[in-house]
C-alpha positions as CSV (number, residue, x, y, z in Angstrom):
1,M,94.7,230.0,-58.7
2,D,92.0,232.1,-60.2
3,L,88.6,232.8,-58.6
4,R,86.7,230.5,-61.0
5,I,88.8,227.5,-60.0
6,T,88.6,228.4,-56.3
7,R,84.8,228.5,-56.4
8,H,84.6,225.2,-58.3
9,L,86.9,223.6,-55.8
10,E,84.8,224.9,-53.0
11,T,81.7,223.3,-54.6
12,F,83.6,220.1,-55.2
13,F,84.7,219.8,-51.5
14,Q,81.2,220.7,-50.3
15,L,79.7,218.0,-52.4
16,Q,82.3,215.6,-51.1
17,N,81.3,216.7,-47.6
18,R,84.9,217.6,-47.0
19,W,84.7,221.3,-46.5
20,P,86.6,223.3,-45.3
21,V,90.0,222.3,-46.6
22,K,93.0,224.4,-47.5
23,L,92.9,225.2,-51.2
24,D,96.1,225.2,-53.1
25,D,97.5,224.5,-56.6
26,Q,98.5,221.0,-55.3
27,M,96.5,219.1,-52.8
28,E,96.6,215.5,-51.5
29,Y,94.2,213.8,-49.2
30,H,93.9,210.3,-47.8
31,W,90.3,209.6,-47.0
32,A,90.0,205.8,-46.6
33,P,89.7,203.8,-48.7
34,Y,90.8,206.3,-51.3
35,G,93.7,208.7,-51.9
36,L,93.1,211.8,-54.0
37,M,95.5,214.3,-55.5
38,L,94.3,217.5,-57.2
39,E,96.5,219.7,-59.2
40,V,95.6,222.9,-60.9
41,K,97.3,223.1,-64.3
42,D,96.7,226.0,-66.8
43,E,93.2,226.6,-65.4
44,R,92.4,222.9,-65.6
45,L,92.1,220.3,-62.8
46,L,94.3,217.2,-62.9
47,M,92.5,214.6,-60.7
48,T,94.2,211.4,-59.5
49,S,92.6,208.7,-57.4
50,W,93.9,205.5,-55.9
51,L,93.1,202.9,-53.3
52,L,95.1,203.3,-50.1
53,E,95.2,199.6,-49.1
54,T,94.7,197.5,-52.1
55,Q,97.8,196.3,-54.0
56,V,97.8,195.7,-57.7
57,N,100.6,194.0,-59.7
58,D,99.0,193.6,-63.2
59,L,97.8,196.7,-65.0
60,K,96.8,194.9,-68.2
61,H,93.5,193.5,-66.9
62,W,92.3,196.9,-65.8
63,V,93.4,198.8,-68.9
64,E,91.5,196.3,-71.0
65,H,88.2,197.0,-69.1
66,W,87.8,200.7,-68.9
67,H,86.5,203.0,-71.6
68,P,86.0,206.8,-72.0
69,R,82.2,206.3,-72.1
70,A,82.3,205.3,-68.5
71,F,84.0,208.5,-67.6
72,M,81.8,211.1,-69.3
73,G,84.0,210.8,-72.4
74,V,87.0,212.1,-70.5
75,P,90.1,210.0,-71.1
76,Q,91.7,208.4,-68.0
77,R,95.3,207.4,-67.5
78,L,95.8,204.2,-65.6
79,F,99.2,203.4,-64.0
80,I,100.8,201.7,-61.0
81,I,103.0,203.4,-58.4
82,K,104.2,201.3,-55.5
83,H,101.6,198.5,-56.2
84,K,98.8,201.1,-56.1
85,L,96.5,201.4,-59.2
86,M,96.2,205.1,-60.0
87,I,93.5,206.6,-62.2
88,S,94.0,210.1,-63.4
89,C,92.5,212.6,-65.8
90,L,92.9,216.2,-66.9
91,C,89.4,217.6,-66.6
92,P,88.1,219.7,-69.5
93,K,88.6,223.5,-69.1
94,T,84.8,224.0,-69.2
95,S,84.1,221.6,-66.4
96,E,82.9,222.8,-63.0
97,G,82.9,221.6,-59.4
98,R,79.8,219.4,-59.9
99,D,81.5,217.7,-62.9
100,W,84.6,217.1,-60.8
101,Y,82.5,215.6,-58.1
102,K,80.9,213.2,-60.7
103,M,84.3,212.3,-62.1
104,I,85.7,211.4,-58.6
105,Q,82.7,209.2,-58.1
106,L,83.3,207.4,-61.4
107,Q,87.0,207.0,-60.6
108,Q,86.1,205.6,-57.2
109,Q,83.5,203.2,-58.6
110,F,86.1,201.9,-61.0
111,L,88.6,201.5,-58.1
112,S,86.0,199.8,-55.9
113,K,85.9,197.0,-58.5
114,V,89.7,196.6,-58.1
115,S,89.3,196.3,-54.3
116,R,86.7,193.6,-54.7
117,G,88.7,191.8,-57.3
118,S,85.8,192.1,-59.6
119,Q,85.8,190.7,-63.1
120,F,84.1,192.9,-65.7
């Protein structure tokens, strides 16, 4: 992991109020009510969030109600693993720790609608 990514991750975790953590190319955290997986891929951050407790069986409803505008124009991938709705994106190469922090907030806002069973 290069120094630029390391510094941006430090900023991200400080903004999350989760510092210090062990930085690595692959990290997974369970901070209720969310799970978070971060992977560094070719100088970019792959960010995946999910709800730890809420179970989802139908992906169609959620896929129909998200749009890139809601995520700063960054496409998100929605999928289900073991009845958990996962939302994932590959952050742009030019993004920084503050951008990652904003993205995680947007992903978690989306997931909070799932946990409340919200209709859009």
